[in-house]
DRENSE-616460 format. One record per residue (C-alpha): residue number from 1; residue in three letters; y negated, x, z. Coordinates in pm, whole numbers, plus 50000, padded with zeros to 5 digits. Example, Ala and Ser with C-alpha at 12.3 -4.5 7.8 and 13.67 -1.06 7.14 Angstrom:
<pts>
+-----+--------+-------+-------+-------+
! num ! residu !    py !    px !    pz !
+-----+--------+-------+-------+-------+
!   1 !    ALA ! 50450 ! 51230 ! 50780 !
!   2 !    SER ! 50106 ! 51367 ! 50714 !
+-----+--------+-------+-------+-------+
</pts>
This chain:
<pts>
+-----+--------+-------+-------+-------+
! num ! residu !    py !    px !    pz !
+-----+--------+-------+-------+-------+
!   1 !    MET ! 85551 ! 84151 ! 90542 !
!   2 !    LEU ! 85328 ! 83855 ! 90477 !
!   3 !    ARG ! 85277 ! 83982 ! 90119 !
!   4 !    SER ! 85649 ! 83997 ! 90055 !
!   5 !    ALA ! 85711 ! 83638 ! 90194 !
!   6 !    LEU ! 85419 ! 83519 ! 89975 !
!   7 !    SER ! 85580 ! 83700 ! 89676 !
!   8 !    ARG ! 85908 ! 83527 ! 89727 !
!   9 !    ASN ! 85744 ! 83190 ! 89761 !
!  10 !    VAL ! 85555 ! 83238 ! 89441 !
!  11 !    GLN ! 85872 ! 83345 ! 89259 !
!  12 !    LYS ! 86067 ! 83047 ! 89395 !
!  13 !    ALA ! 85765 ! 82816 ! 89295 !
!  14 !    ARG ! 85759 ! 82956 ! 88949 !
!  15 !    SER ! 86130 ! 82900 ! 88900 !
!  16 !    GLY ! 86085 ! 82520 ! 89015 !
!  17 !    LEU ! 85789 ! 82498 ! 88783 !
!  18 !    MET ! 86013 ! 82637 ! 88486 !
!  19 !    LEU ! 86279 ! 82386 ! 88571 !
!  20 !    MET ! 86020 ! 82100 ! 88533 !
!  21 !    VAL ! 85886 ! 82235 ! 88206 !
!  22 !    GLN ! 86258 ! 82258 ! 88088 !
!  23 !    GLN ! 86316 ! 81902 ! 88185 !
!  24 !    ARG ! 85998 ! 81788 ! 87996 !
!  25 !    HIS ! 86128 ! 81965 ! 87681 !
!  26 !    MET ! 86455 ! 81818 ! 87713 !
!  27 !    ALA ! 86314 ! 81471 ! 87727 !
!  28 !    ALA ! 86082 ! 81523 ! 87436 !
!  29 !    ALA ! 86388 ! 81658 ! 87230 !
!  30 !    SER ! 86600 ! 81357 ! 87328 !
!  31 !    GLU ! 86337 ! 81126 ! 87177 !
!  32 !    LEU ! 86377 ! 81289 ! 86839 !
!  33 !    ALA ! 86686 ! 81147 ! 86669 !
!  34 !    VAL ! 86798 ! 81382 ! 86418 !
!  35 !    GLN ! 87008 ! 81203 ! 86171 !
!  36 !    GLU ! 87275 ! 81379 ! 85960 !
!  37 !    PRO ! 87211 ! 81366 ! 85580 !
!  38 !    ASP ! 87500 ! 81273 ! 85352 !
!  39 !    TRP ! 87571 ! 81633 ! 85230 !
!  40 !    ASP ! 87852 ! 81507 ! 85012 !
!  41 !    THR ! 87635 ! 81282 ! 84819 !
!  42 !    PHE ! 87383 ! 81560 ! 84770 !
!  43 !    TYR ! 87656 ! 81787 ! 84623 !
!  44 !    SER ! 87771 ! 81510 ! 84388 !
!  45 !    LEU ! 87436 ! 81461 ! 84246 !
!  46 !    VAL ! 87377 ! 81826 ! 84153 !
!  47 !    THR ! 87575 ! 81989 ! 83873 !
!  48 !    SER ! 87447 ! 82345 ! 83829 !
!  49 !    ASP ! 87575 ! 82631 ! 84050 !
!  50 !    GLU ! 87219 ! 82730 ! 84147 !
!  51 !    ALA ! 87144 ! 82382 ! 84259 !
!  52 !    LYS ! 87459 ! 82375 ! 84471 !
!  53 !    ARG ! 87358 ! 82704 ! 84624 !
!  54 !    GLU ! 87017 ! 82555 ! 84717 !
!  55 !    VAL ! 87174 ! 82235 ! 84880 !
!  56 !    GLY ! 87393 ! 82464 ! 85067 !
!  57 !    SER ! 87109 ! 82677 ! 85172 !
!  58 !    LEU ! 86916 ! 82360 ! 85277 !
!  59 !    ARG ! 87217 ! 82254 ! 85466 !
!  60 !    THR ! 87221 ! 82576 ! 85667 !
!  61 !    GLN ! 86852 ! 82568 ! 85739 !
!  62 !    PHE ! 86893 ! 82194 ! 85858 !
!  63 !    ASN ! 87173 ! 82268 ! 86103 !
!  64 !    GLU ! 86983 ! 82582 ! 86230 !
!  65 !    LEU ! 86680 ! 82360 ! 86306 !
!  66 !    ARG ! 86896 ! 82091 ! 86445 !
!  67 !    GLN ! 87069 ! 82337 ! 86685 !
!  68 !    LYS ! 86735 ! 82450 ! 86788 !
!  69 !    LEU ! 86629 ! 82095 ! 86880 !
!  70 !    ILE ! 86955 ! 82014 ! 87063 !
!  71 !    LYS ! 86976 ! 82330 ! 87266 !
!  72 !    PRO ! 86713 ! 82254 ! 87517 !
!  73 !    SER ! 86856 ! 81900 ! 87553 !
!  74 !    THR ! 87143 ! 82009 ! 87750 !
!  75 !    ALA ! 87163 ! 81841 ! 88089 !
!  76 !    PRO ! 86927 ! 82011 ! 88338 !
!  77 !    LYS ! 87056 ! 82198 ! 88654 !
!  78 !    GLU ! 87000 ! 81984 ! 88963 !
!  79 !    ILE ! 86752 ! 82130 ! 89190 !
!  80 !    LYS ! 86908 ! 82237 ! 89519 !
!  81 !    TRP ! 86609 ! 82170 ! 89759 !
!  82 !    ASP ! 86813 ! 82281 ! 90071 !
!  83 !    GLU ! 86796 ! 82638 ! 89943 !
!  84 !    PHE ! 86434 ! 82654 ! 89947 !
!  85 !    LYS ! 86388 ! 82517 ! 90318 !
!  86 !    ASP ! 86400 ! 82849 ! 90467 !
!  87 !    VAL ! 86108 ! 82980 ! 90249 !
!  88 !    ASP ! 85820 ! 82734 ! 90343 !
!  89 !    PRO ! 85896 ! 82353 ! 90438 !
!  90 !    ALA ! 85540 ! 82262 ! 90356 !
!  91 !    LEU ! 85540 ! 82425 ! 90019 !
!  92 !    LEU ! 85888 ! 82263 ! 89953 !
!  93 !    ASP ! 85752 ! 81920 ! 90046 !
!  94 !    ASN ! 85461 ! 81975 ! 89807 !
!  95 !    PHE ! 85698 ! 82071 ! 89525 !
!  96 !    LYS ! 85920 ! 81775 ! 89592 !
!  97 !    LYS ! 85625 ! 81535 ! 89588 !
!  98 !    ALA ! 85497 ! 81702 ! 89264 !
!  99 !    PHE ! 85848 ! 81683 ! 89108 !
! 100 !    ALA ! 85899 ! 81315 ! 89205 !
! 101 !    GLY ! 85562 ! 81240 ! 89062 !
! 102 !    VAL ! 85631 ! 81390 ! 88725 !
! 103 !    LYS ! 85632 ! 81112 ! 88461 !
! 104 !    ILE ! 85796 ! 81231 ! 88140 !
! 105 !    PRO ! 85605 ! 81063 ! 87861 !
! 106 !    LYS ! 85787 ! 80865 ! 87592 !
! 107 !    TYR ! 85679 ! 81002 ! 87260 !
! 108 !    ASP ! 85631 ! 80754 ! 86992 !
! 109 !    VAL ! 85753 ! 80923 ! 86684 !
! 110 !    THR ! 85685 ! 80626 ! 86434 !
! 111 !    GLU ! 85351 ! 80757 ! 86343 !
! 112 !    GLU ! 85494 ! 81111 ! 86263 !
! 113 !    LEU ! 85779 ! 80936 ! 86081 !
! 114 !    LYS ! 85536 ! 80751 ! 85858 !
! 115 !    LYS ! 85343 ! 81067 ! 85777 !
! 116 !    VAL ! 85665 ! 81238 ! 85689 !
! 117 !    ASP ! 85780 ! 80945 ! 85471 !
! 118 !    ALA ! 85439 ! 80950 ! 85298 !
! 119 !    GLU ! 85467 ! 81318 ! 85224 !
! 120 !    PHE ! 85830 ! 81286 ! 85092 !
! 121 !    GLU ! 85754 ! 80971 ! 84892 !
! 122 !    PRO ! 85616 ! 81168 ! 84582 !
! 123 !    LEU ! 85899 ! 81415 ! 84621 !
! 124 !    LEU ! 86153 ! 81133 ! 84606 !
! 125 !    LYS ! 85976 ! 80978 ! 84306 !
! 126 !    SER ! 85977 ! 81304 ! 84129 !
! 127 !    SER ! 86352 ! 81360 ! 84202 !
! 128 !    GLU ! 86442 ! 81022 ! 84062 !
! 129 !    GLU ! 86242 ! 81090 ! 83754 !
! 130 !    LEU ! 86410 ! 81420 ! 83712 !
! 131 !    GLU ! 86749 ! 81242 ! 83767 !
! 132 !    ALA ! 86684 ! 81003 ! 83504 !
! 133 !    PHE ! 86571 ! 81269 ! 83256 !
! 134 !    SER ! 86862 ! 81487 ! 83344 !
! 135 !    LYS ! 87105 ! 81192 ! 83274 !
! 136 !    GLN ! 86940 ! 81119 ! 82945 !
! 137 !    ARG ! 86944 ! 81489 ! 82850 !
! 138 !    HIS ! 87303 ! 81511 ! 82954 !
! 139 !    ALA ! 87395 ! 81223 ! 82718 !
! 140 !    GLU ! 87211 ! 81384 ! 82439 !
! 141 !    ILE ! 87382 ! 81711 ! 82494 !
! 142 !    GLU ! 87727 ! 81544 ! 82504 !
! 143 !    LYS ! 87654 ! 81373 ! 82170 !
! 144 !    GLU ! 87553 ! 81713 ! 82019 !
! 145 !    ILE ! 87880 ! 81873 ! 82152 !
! 146 !    ALA ! 88078 ! 81590 ! 82005 !
! 147 !    THR ! 87914 ! 81626 ! 81670 !
! 148 !    ILE ! 87969 ! 82009 ! 81674 !
! 149 !    ASP ! 88329 ! 81955 ! 81766 !
! 150 !    GLU ! 88384 ! 81715 ! 81469 !
! 151 !    GLU ! 88211 ! 81943 ! 81236 !
! 152 !    THR ! 88411 ! 82231 ! 81363 !
! 153 !    GLU ! 88727 ! 82045 ! 81298 !
! 154 !    LYS ! 88620 ! 81958 ! 80950 !
! 155 !    LEU ! 88506 ! 82320 ! 80880 !
! 156 !    SER ! 88860 ! 82453 ! 81006 !
! 157 !    LYS ! 89046 ! 82229 ! 80751 !
! 158 !    ARG ! 88812 ! 82292 ! 80460 !
! 159 !    THR ! 88915 ! 82528 ! 80182 !
! 160 !    VAL ! 88701 ! 82714 ! 79927 !
! 161 !    ASP ! 88848 ! 82491 ! 79654 !
! 162 !    ASP ! 88719 ! 82192 ! 79844 !
! 163 !    GLU ! 88370 ! 82355 ! 79899 !
! 164 !    LEU ! 88354 ! 82436 ! 79522 !
! 165 !    ALA ! 88460 ! 82093 ! 79419 !
! 166 !    SER ! 88195 ! 81940 ! 79625 !
! 167 !    ASP ! 87897 ! 82161 ! 79502 !
! 168 !    PRO ! 87909 ! 82203 ! 79114 !
! 169 !    ALA ! 87600 ! 82431 ! 79136 !
! 170 !    LEU ! 87771 ! 82674 ! 79368 !
! 171 !    LEU ! 88086 ! 82670 ! 79134 !
! 172 !    LYS ! 87858 ! 82770 ! 78841 !
! 173 !    GLU ! 87682 ! 83046 ! 79034 !
! 174 !    VAL ! 88016 ! 83188 ! 79144 !
! 175 !    ASP ! 88156 ! 83168 ! 78793 !
! 176 !    GLU ! 87836 ! 83355 ! 78653 !
! 177 !    GLU ! 87870 ! 83627 ! 78912 !
! 178 !    ILE ! 88241 ! 83671 ! 78841 !
! 179 !    SER ! 88173 ! 83685 ! 78458 !
! 180 !    LYS ! 87902 ! 83959 ! 78528 !
! 181 !    GLY ! 88151 ! 84146 ! 78746 !
! 182 !    SER ! 87901 ! 84117 ! 79048 !
! 183 !    TYR ! 88127 ! 84069 ! 79348 !
! 184 !    TYR ! 87887 ! 84162 ! 79622 !
+-----+--------+-------+-------+-------+
</pts>
């Protein structure tokens, strides 16, 4: 009988400790402000389908991580101390004092943010360089496409007579082959 009473007290004590741990986790999570990136800007900066899929994947992963951080930050359940009075008043008083004495530390995330910024700085620099190169290459390709379109337009209107008139050596070669009867 003493053993079962002790077992119930231990179980109730564990549940109280779990509640305190949960509250600490929620306080720590609330300190981390997760800012939502501007996904529309990201999508507008990428042009290829593969890159858009990667941005979509990144967005999904970001949202999953954010949900994991937010989930424990739901409001904690209020401890109903009256339910535990029947178990052991002395133990209950000890838990009340311990719970009241818990000071949830404020986490200073500025150092961590500085580390993260330092890690992302080379990536941002690299992405800016790639963006500049991409814009330059895009302009070059657009020029090439315009040149090809012009040449295609000219070639579509050009006749065999025009070509032979512009190249006398070719005309002479064609005339020689015709006179020899060599058509292929």
